[in-house]
C-alpha positions in Angstrom: 67.7 137.5 -13.0 70.4 139.7 -11.5 67.8 142.3 -10.6 65.8 139.7 -8.7 68.9 138.6 -6.8 69.7 142.2 -6.0 66.2 142.7 -4.8 66.3 139.6 -2.6 69.6 140.8 -1.2 68.2 144.2 -0.2 65.2 142.5 1.4 67.5 140.3 3.4 69.7 143.2 4.5 66.6 145.2 5.4 65.3 142.3 7.5 68.6 141.8 9.3 69.1 145.5 10.0 65.6 145.8 11.4 66.5 143.0 13.9 70.0 144.3 14.8 69.2 148.0 15.1 66.5 150.6 15.7 66.4 151.4 12.0 68.9 151.5 9.1 70.5 154.9 8.5 72.2 156.0 5.3 75.6 155.5 6.9 74.7 152.0 8.0 73.5 151.1 4.6 76.7 152.4 3.1 78.7 150.4 5.6 76.8 147.2 4.8 77.2 147.8 1.0 81.0 148.2 1.4 81.8 145.5 4.0 78.9 143.1 3.6 76.1 142.1 5.9 78.1 139.3 7.6 80.9 141.7 8.5 78.4 144.2 9.9 76.8 141.4 12.1 80.2 140.3 13.4 81.2 143.9 14.3 77.9 144.5 16.1 78.5 141.4 18.2 81.7 143.0 19.4 80.5 146.4 20.5 83.8 147.3 22.2 85.4 147.2 18.7 83.1 149.9 17.4 84.0 153.5 17.9 81.1 155.4 19.4 79.4 158.3 17.7 80.9 161.7 18.5 77.4 163.1 18.0 76.1 160.8 20.8 79.0 161.7 23.1 78.4 165.4 22.6 74.7 165.0 23.4 75.2 162.9 26.5 77.8 165.3 27.8 75.0 167.9 28.1 72.9 165.8 30.5 74.1 166.8 33.9 72.6 164.1 36.1 73.8 161.1 34.1 77.3 162.4 34.4 77.2 162.4 38.2 77.7 159.4 40.5 74.3 158.0 41.4 75.3 157.9 45.0 75.6 161.7 44.9 72.1 162.1 43.4 70.7 159.7 46.0 72.5 161.6 48.8 71.1 164.9 47.6 67.6 163.4 47.7 68.1 162.1 51.2 69.4 165.4 52.4 66.2 167.1 51.1 64.1 164.5 52.9 66.1 165.0 56.1 65.4 168.7 55.9 61.7 168.1 55.6 61.7 166.2 58.9 62.7 169.4 60.7 59.5 170.3 62.6 60.6 173.9 63.0 60.3 174.6 59.2 57.6 177.0 58.1 55.1 175.8 55.4 56.9 178.1 52.9 60.3 176.6 53.7 58.8 173.0 53.4 57.3 173.9 50.0 60.6 175.2 48.8 62.4 172.1 49.8 59.7 169.9 48.3 60.1 171.9 45.0 63.9 171.4 45.0 63.4 167.6 45.6 60.8 167.5 42.8 63.1 169.3 40.4 66.0 166.9 41.2 63.7 163.9 40.7 62.2 165.1 37.4 65.5 166.2 36.0 67.1 162.8 36.8 64.2 160.8 35.3 64.0 163.0 32.1 67.7 163.0 31.5 67.9 159.2 31.9 65.1 158.9 29.4 66.8 161.4 27.0 70.1 159.5 27.2 68.4 156.2 26.4 66.5 157.7 23.4 69.7 159.4 22.1 71.6 156.1 22.2 68.8 154.4 20.2 69.1 157.1 17.6 72.8 157.9 17.4 74.7 154.9 18.8 76.9 153.1 16.3 76.6 150.0 18.6 73.1 149.4 17.6 72.8 145.8 18.5 74.0 146.5 22.0 71.3 149.1 22.4 68.6 146.8 21.1 69.7 144.2 23.7 69.8 146.8 26.4 66.2 147.6 25.6 65.3 143.9 25.7 67.0 143.3 29.1 65.7 146.5 30.7 62.2 145.2 30.0 63.1 141.8 31.3 64.8 143.1 34.5 62.5 146.1 34.8 62.5 148.5 37.7 60.2 151.5 38.2 61.3 155.1 38.8 58.4 155.8 41.3 59.6 153.2 43.7 61.7 154.5 46.6 65.0 156.0 45.3 65.2 153.9 42.1 65.1 157.0 39.9 68.5 158.2 41.1 70.1 154.8 40.2 68.3 154.3 36.9 70.9 155.4 34.4 73.7 153.5 36.3 71.4 150.4 36.3 71.0 150.7 32.6 74.8 151.0 32.2 75.3 147.8 34.2 72.9 146.0 31.9 74.7 147.5 28.9 78.0 146.1 30.0 76.5 142.6 30.1 73.9 142.9 27.3 75.8 140.6 24.9 77.5 138.5 27.5 76.8 135.7 29.9 73.3 135.5 31.4 74.6 134.5 34.8 76.8 137.6 35.0 73.9 139.8 33.9 71.5 138.3 36.4 74.0 138.8 39.2 74.7 142.4 38.2 71.0 143.3 38.3 70.4 141.4 41.5 73.1 143.3 43.4 72.3 146.7 41.9 70.7 149.3 44.2 67.9 150.0 41.7 66.8 146.3 42.0 67.5 146.1 45.7 65.1 149.0 46.2 62.5 148.1 43.6 61.9 144.5 44.8 62.7 145.2 48.4 65.6 142.9 48.8 67.4 145.7 50.7 65.0 144.9 53.5 65.4 141.1 53.3 66.9 140.2 56.7 67.4 137.0 58.6 64.9 137.4 61.4 67.2 135.7 63.9 70.2 137.9 63.1 71.2 140.8 65.4 70.1 143.3 62.8 66.8 141.6 62.3 66.1 141.4 66.1 67.2 145.0 66.7 65.1 146.5 63.9 62.2 144.0 64.0 62.9 142.9 60.4 62.6 139.5 58.8 62.5 137.8 55.4 61.2 139.7 52.5 60.3 137.2 49.8 59.5 139.7 47.0 62.7 139.6 45.1 63.2 135.8 45.5 59.7 135.2 44.1 60.1 137.5 41.1 63.6 136.2 40.5 62.1 132.7 39.8 58.8 133.8 38.4 59.8 136.6 36.1 63.6 136.6 35.7 64.4 132.9 35.3 62.1 129.9 35.6 58.7 131.3 34.7 55.3 131.2 36.3 55.0 127.4 35.9 58.7 126.7 36.6 58.1 124.0 39.1 59.2 125.8 42.2 57.2 125.9 45.5 56.6 128.4 48.3 59.3 126.6 50.3 61.8 127.2 47.4 60.9 130.9 47.6 61.5 131.1 51.3 64.8 129.2 50.9 66.0 131.5 48.2 64.9 134.5 50.2 67.1 133.3 53.1 70.1 132.8 50.7 69.6 136.4 49.5 69.6 138.0 52.9 72.2 140.6 53.7 72.3 142.3 50.3 71.7 145.9 51.2 72.7 149.4 50.4 
């Protein structure tokens, strides 16, 4: 009888750990055996109380681009693009600049991906990383859109800081982040009658407003109309880089 109870307990623990983490390691199993599964759950719900893995910290320290300010990466990319606009450059010079820009882009994308994978493997705050993965998929952006790639790791960190918190705070953090402003074009969303809109011949861009209701909150059949999309787009004007 005791063997059956022990077996049931292991099955329950295995099920819970599969939901709260990316896989139970020997150290996690030992922690659960010592403190109990309930204590483990409560600690995972308070990630700030968990000391992060030194192995993870050491790995992340080696990834140069994620340890730079995203605005610096973005500025470097803009500088390369500005150089390419110089009509006096030879083809060889243009190719060299294009190669430098490509290297910066690839390095930034790869290191952001490496960091995310490393957190999934080594992080002690496993539930937080599971929720980051969930919310990144919900509030997704794409690295091939505009300059999103240079803000991707910072965007993930913004989501991480709200991943176990209030949905309203998370929604606002993603809405105002440069990665989302670029990806769904809200950086171009301008009141057409405003001085800026008139000067630059810009107007409302409904893309983010529509996706905000359709994908991020209410759903496809959420009961909103095209007029609601336009009204929300007007409310969201002025959020730029």
